[in-house]
N, C-alpha and C positions, 0 to 999 in steps of 0.2 A: 736671842731676842725674845722677851716675853710676848705672848699673844694677847692683844688688847681684847677686853671683854666686848661681847656683842652689843650693838647699839639698841637702846630701847626706843619707844615711840617719842619720848620727849627729846632724846638726843637727835633723832632723825628730823623732827620738826624744828627744834631750836638751833641745832648745829649745822645741818645741811640745808634744810628747807629755807631758813631765813638767810643763809649765806648765798644761795643761788638767787633768791629774789633780790637780795641786797646788791649783788654784783650786777644784775640786770638793771635795776633802778639806777645804779651809779652810772652805768654805760649810757642809759637813756638821758640822765641829767647832763653828762658831759656832752652828749650829742646835741642836746637842745641848746646848751651854752655856746658850743661851737657854731651852730646854725645861726644863733642870734648874732654872734660876733661876725660871721660871714655876711649876713644880710645887712649889717650896718657898716661893712667895709672896715672893720677894725683890723682884720688880718688879710693879707693878700694870699694868692693861691699857693705860692711856694712855701710861705710860712705855715699855711694850713697843713700841707703835706709833711713838713718837718715836725710840726707839733704832733701830728698823728703817729709818726714813727717813734718819736720820743715817748708818747703815751703808751704805745704798745710795748716798747722795750722796758719802760718803767714798771708796767704791770707784770711783765715776766720776771724782772729782777726782784720786785717785791714778793712775788709768789714763791720764788726760790728761797728767799730768806725765811718766809713763814714755814715753808716745807721743812727747812733744816731745824726749826724749833718745834718739831713734833706736831705741827699743824698742817699735815699733808693735804687734807681735803680743802682747807681754806686756801693754801698756797696753790694747789693745782687748779682751783677755780680761777684764781687771778692769772695764772699762766695761760689757761685756755682763753680768757678774755683778751689778754695781750696778743695772742696769736691771731684771734679774730680781727682785732684792730689793725694789725699789720697787713693781713690779707685785704681788708677794705681800703687801707691807705694806698696800697699799690694799685688796686683797681681804680680808685678815684684819680690818682696821678696819671693813669693811662687814659681812661675814658672820659673823665670830667674836665681835667685841666690840661691834658696833652703835654705834660711835663716830661714824659719819657716815651720811648717807642715800644713796640710790642716785644722786641727781643729783650730789652732791658727788663720789662715787666715780667716776662717769662722767667728770666734768670732770678729775679728777686723772689718770685713766688716759689720757685724750686728751692731757693735757699731757706725760705720760711718753712717749707714742708720738711726739708732735711733737719732743720733745727727742732721742729716739733717732734719728729721721730726720735731724735737724740734725747730730748727732754722726756718723752714718754718712756723710753728705755731706762733712763737713769732714775726717774721718779717712780717707775713701775706703775704708771697711770694709764689704764686702758682708755679713759676718756680722752687723754691727750693723743693717744694712738689713733683714735677715731677722727680727731681733728686733723691730724697729719694726713691720714689716708683720704679723708673727704676733701681737704684742701688741695691735696695733690691731684686728684681726679677732676676737681673743679677748675684747676689752673688753665688747661687748654680752652675750656669753655669761657672763662673770664677774659682770657687774653684775646681769643677769637682770631680773626684773620681770614682773608680770602684766598690764600695760597695753599696749594696741595703739598704740604710738607709731611708726607706719609712716613718716610724713613725716620725723621726726627721724632714725630709724634708717637709712632709705635715703639721706637726704642725707649722713649720716656715712659710709656705705659708699661712696657716689659720690666724696666728697672723698678717701677713703682709696685707692680704686682709681686716681683721677687722680694723686694724690701719688706713689703707688708707680710709676706709669708714668713720671712726670717724673724720678724718682730713677733708674729703670732706664735711661732714655735718656741721662741725664747721664754715667753711668759704664759703660754697656753691660753692666749686670747683667740679662741677658735672663731668666734663670731666676727672678728676683724676681717676674716677672709670673705665673708658674705659681702661686706662693703667693697672689698677689692674686686670681687667678681662682678657685682652690679656696676661699679664704676668702669671696669674694662669693657663690659658688654655695651653700655650706653655710648662710650667713646668710640668703639669700633663701628657700631651701627650708625652713629651720627656722621662719622667720617665717610663711610661707604655711601650713605644717602646723598652726599654732596660731591664727592670727588672720585669714586671708584670708576676705573676704566679697565677694559679687557687686557691692556698691555701691562697692568699691574698685578695680574693673577698670581704669578709665581711668588713674588715678594709677599703678597697678602697671605697666601697659603702658608708660607714659611713662618710668618709671625703668628698666625692663628695656631699653627702646630706648637710653637713655643708656649703660647698662652695655655693651651690645653694640657701640655706636659706639666706645667707648673701646678695646675689645679688637680691633675691626677696624683702628683706627689703629695699635695695637701690631703686628698682623699685617702691615700695610703696611711698618712700620719693619723687620720681620724680613727683608724681601727684601734689605735692604742688608747682611745678615750671612749669608753662604752657608755658615757652619760647621755642624757636626753638631749642636751644642747649639741653634742657632737653628732647625734643622729639627725637632728634638724638641719644642721649645717651641711652634712653629707647629702641629705635629700635634695637640697638646692644645688649643690656643686655637681651632682650627677647629671644635671642638665647640660653641663659644659661639654662633655664628649658628644652628647646628642646634637646640640647646636653646631658643634664643630663638624660633625659628619655631614649634616645638611648643607652647611656652608661650603665644605670641601667638594661635595658632589656638584653643587651649583657652579662653583668656580671652575672645576676641571672638566665639566661636561662639554663646554665649548672648545676644549683643547685636547681632543684625542691625539695620542694615546695616554695623555696625562691621567685621565680618569681610570684607565685600565691599571696603570701603575699604582695609583692611589688605592683602588679597591683591593688589590693583592696585598699591598703593604698594610692597609687597614685590617684585613683579615689576619695576617701574620702577627701583627702587634697585639691585636685584640686577644687572640688565642694565647699569646705569650703572657699577657697581663692577667689572664684568668686561670693560669695553671695552678698557682698556689696563692690563696685558697681556691679550690675548684668551685667555679660558679657556673653550673650547667645552664641555668636560665639566661645568664648574660652571654654565654657562648651561642645559644640559640638566637638571641637578639642580634648578635654580630652577624650571624649567617643571614638572617632576614634582611638586615640593614645593607649587606653587600649584594643580596639578590635583587632587591627592589630597583636600584638604579639601572640594572642590566636589562630590565624589561623595557622594550622600546627600541627605536632605531638609532644607534649611535653612529652618526655620520658627520662628515665635515660639511661646512656651509656650501661647498661646491657640489655636494651630492655623493662624493666618494665614500664607499662603505668601508668599515673597519671590521670585516668579517673575521679575519684571522686573529687580530687582537681580542675581539669579543669572545671568540672560541677559547683562546688561551686563558683569558680572565675567568670565564665561567668554570672551566674545568679546574683551574688552579684554586679557586675559592673552595670548591667541593673537596678536592684532594687534601687541602690543608686541614679542613674540619675532620675528615675521615682519619687522617694521620694523627690528629690530636686525640681522637677517641681511641684509636689503636694503641697509642703511646701509653695511655692510662691503663689499658687492659694488659699490655705486655710488660712494660717497664715497671709499673707500680702495682700490677696484679689486682686492680680494682674492677669490680663489676659495674656495668653500665647502670646509671640511674634512670628514673622515669623520663626526665627531660632529655637525657642522652638518647633514649629510644626515639623520642619525638624528633630529635635532631637528625637521626638516620633517615626517617621518613621524609622530613622536609628537604633534606639534602638530595635524596634520590629523586623525588617527584619534582622538586625545583630544578634540578639539573636537566631532566627530560623536558620540562616546560620551556626552559630558556633555550636549550638546543633546538627544540622543535620550532620555536618562534624565529630563531636565527637561520636555520637551514631549510625550513619549509619553502620560502620563496626561491631558493637556489636549486634544491634537490627534493622536490615534492614526493618522488617515488621512494625516497629513503626514509620516510617517516616511521614506518613499521619497524624496519631494521634498527633505527635509532633507539626505539624503546627497548628492543631486544638487547642491544649493546649495553645500555645502562643496566638492564636486568642482569646481564652477565657479571657486571661489576658488583651488584648487590649479592649475586650468588657466590662470588668469590669471597665477599665479606662474611657471608653465612658459613662458608667452608672454613675460613680462618678462625672464626669465633666459636665454632661448634664444640671444640674441646675445652674452651676457656670460659665461656659465658653462655649457658644454654638459652637463657631468655633473650639475650642480645642476638644470638644466632637465629632464633625464631623470628625476631623482628626483621632481620635482614632477609631471611627466606620469604617472609610475607611480602616484603617490598618487591622482591624479584618477581613473585607471582603477580602482583598488582601491575608491574610494568609490562610483563608479558601480555596480560589481558588488555591493557591500554594499547599496546602495539598492534595486537590483532584488530582491535576496534578501529584505530586510525588508518590502518592499512586497507581495510575493506570498507571505509566510510561508515563505520558503525557509530552507535551512540557512545562516544568515547567517555564522556563524563559519567554516564550511567554505569558503564562497565568498570571504570576506575573506582567509583563509590562502592559498588558491590564487591569488587576484589579487596579493596582496603577494609571494608566491613567484615568480610570473611577472615582476613588476616588478623584484624584487631580482636574479633570475637574469639578466634581460635587461641590467640595468645592470652586473652583474658581468662578463658576457662583453664588453659594449661597452667598458668602461673597464679590463678586465683586472684587476679587483679580486677576488682569490680569496675573500675573506671574504663578499662579496655573493653569489657563485656558490653557496658552501656554504650560506649562510643561506637563499637563495631556494629551492634544491632541498630543504632540510629543511622549509621551510614548505609547499611543494607536496606533499611526501611525507606530511606530517602531515594535510593536507587529504584526500589519497587514502585514508589509513588510516581517518580519521573517516568518510569516505564509505562505505567497506566496512562499517563498524559500523552504519550507518544503514539497511541493507537488512534490517530485522527487522520482520515484521508488515506489515499493510496499513493505510495511512493512512486516516483518516476522510474520508468523501466522496471516495473514490478515483475518479479518472478516468484510464484507461489513457493513457500517454504524455504527457498534458497535466496535469502535477502538479509540485509543488515538488521532489520527488526527481529527476525527469527533468531539470529545469533545473539543479539543483546538480551532477548527474553530468555533464551536457553541459559545464558550465563547467569542472569539474575536468579532464575529458578533453581538451577543446579547449585549455585553458591548458597542459596537459602536452605536447600536440603542438606548440604554438607554442614552448615551451621546447626541445623536441627539435630543431625546425627551426633555432632560433637557435644551439644547440650545434653542429649539423651544419655551419652556415655558417662556423664559426670555423676549420675544418680543423685542429683539434688532436686527436691520437689519443686522449687521455684523454676529451675531450668526446664522441668517437664512442662510446666504451663507455657513458658516461652516457646518451647518446641511446638506445642499445639498451635500457637498463634502463627508461627512461621509457616507451618503446613497450610493453614487456612489462607494466608496471603499468597503463598506460592501457587496453590490450587486456583485461587481466583485469577491470578495473573495468567496462568496457563489457559484457563477457560476464555479469558479476554483475548489472548493471542489466537486461539483457535477461531474465535468469532471474527476477528479482524482479518485473518488470512482468507477465510471463506468469503467474507464480504468483499475484500479487495479483488479476489479472483473473479467474482461474478460482476463486480462493478464495471469492469472494462468490457463486459459482454451483455450489457443491458439492452443492446439493440435487438437481441434475440427475445421473442415474446415469452419464452419459457425460462429465461435466466432467473427471474425472481423466484419461480417455483422450485427450481433446482437448489437455489441458495437456501431457502427455508427448510427444505427436506434435509440437506446436508448439515445445516446447523443443528437440527434436532438429533440426527444420528451421531454427529460429532460430540455433542454434549452428553448423550447417553453412553457412548463408548468410553468417554473420559471418566464419567462417574463410575461405570463398571470397572474400569481399570484401577481406579482408586480403591474400590472395594477389594478387588483381587490382591493388590499389593498390600493392603491392610491385613488381609487374611494371612498372606505369606509371611509378612513381617511381624504378625501378631501385635499390631498397633491399632487399637480400637478407634482413636480419633480420626485416623485416615479413612476408616470404613464409614464413620459418621459423615465425614465430608463428602464421600462418594454418594451416600444416600441423599444428602441435600442436593447434590448436582442432579442425580436421577429424578428426584422429586420435581426440581425446576424443569427438567426436560419433559417429564410426564405432563406437567401443567401446560407447557407450551404446545405439546402434541394435542392434548384434549381440548384446549381452549382456543388456541390460535390456528394451529394447522388444520384442525377439523373444519374451521370456517373458511380459511384461505385456500387450502389445497384441494384440488379436485382431480378426478380421473385417475390415471395410473400413478400420479405423484402421491395421492392420498393412500392408495393401496400399498405402494412400496414403502412409504414412510411408516404406516401403521404396522405392517407385517414385520418390518425390520426392527422397529422399536419394541414390538411385542415379544419377538424372539429374544431380544436382548434382556428384557425384564425377566422372562422365564428362565434364562440361563443364570442370571444373578440369583434368582430365588433358589434354583437348584444348587448353586454353590453354597448358599447359606444352609439349606437342608442337609447337604452332604457334610458340611463342616460340623453342624450340630450333632449329626449321627456319630462322628468320629471322636467327639469330646466325651471322656468318661463321665458317668453319672455323677460322680463325686465332685467334678469340676464345674458343673453347670450352675450350682447355686449362686456363686459370686456374680456370674454373668447375668443371671436372671435378676439379681438385685440392682443392676445398673452399673456395676463396676467395669473398668476398662483394663484389658490386658496390656502388657508392655512388650516392647521389642525384645526378642530373645537374643 
């Protein structure tokens, strides 16, 4: 069959534009004539309905004749007008004249819809397909009724959705599925708002599952059409599984263990559907979507807890995701992608968080061991992946260290979140430097910095049952500071100039945090002893000495490690300590406290000066010029 030439502007205006306007004017003219005839009682109600049906059938017949004479556009316009007349005629016979009941009206509208679909298929007319689909979904709304006929309504909608899908696949009318999706969504929501009751939950869920399966089939078909229209349709239809999951969680939440069964099935099916092609971001979304409903207390209305089903569901969801990752690594020999690494962390940390929330009220003493058990699972994953995917194994190892750190924190009532952020920051930064992934470096440093900032904010007041040095605050500070030094060491080992600057910044923050911890410990120790008249004097003297000793220690370590920035930090701490001694302590301290403080601090400064002189004497003459010029040596 020869391909017709494309329509120019004149053909569009004269051939189609005038046709559509003419059909509309003709329909309006006929409507005005019929109204005039009705108002003057020329025609009774039955005759009006018959005339409407004859007019609709006549327009369809005339349209078919014109379409067979190579006037497809003109004929299809008449057919569409005839279908519209028939829909309106049935609606008027039901609601205006009460000539038929709702059952008969429904059957007639379904017949009109079926006829429209057949005509659209034979004429290859997408416009007629839209009329068929639109009229089909409008039929329940036009017929109405106060009875809850869910089985019949949802069966009808399912047949309509499936029929629309088949018609769209036959002729590649992809946008027809958009109308089908919107019509289905409105119909289900309108029914649920009026008629849904809890005893209908299973039937409703089964029908919703059927609907989402159909639209997933449509989405799979869309992959064969890479055009812009297919992408636009797919973007809308991807909301179908999202809404389905939300509705399924709401429906099954009131009926445990139905929600447990659903979440396990949702995870398994979701992972199966994302195997080929591999969609790691979608798999991560499935994991999060399964985790979120499990946060909270899943109980029956009478208060009975579902602890064991909750436990089985939580572990099953995580095991399914881990098995999916391992399957790709073993069976297909693929390395983990960036999103797969993120899935490992979310699965491990989410598993601990959910189990902690579930078991804490029952076995509070088990919280630390719980984190260690999950960490053992991550360590097993590290061991399994070590010879297959080095980067993935490092991620699993970092997760295990993070969980162990969290376990120690929660077991001893430490700052769990701070320890977790620092541990995760250490693991992410280590992996970023090891694999040269900039995103992990930045993310890890941000997490460690967040932990340090939160640690600074925690030095307020004296904890209950305070024991100097042996307390949760000391442990959390030590963990953040040590993890910071490990990060700094790892950055220094990379020999990248930018890493050297970051390393100096970490040393500054870690030193400031340590100094703040020393101050808080001394203040808390003497705060509970302020009833003694000399407590405040002891506190100020110890603060000066502690600051000075810490500054001196930084200088000594800087000399041993040959790291000039650390020595400069120590000098700054010593300068601040000296300023306190000469300005504040000289005015506030008196008697033996002033003597002890000044003698001790003076000896400390002399010893530091001696160390510098001794170090300079040991440096060969040829190596002094760079140092005199302000350069900094590096760690050997």
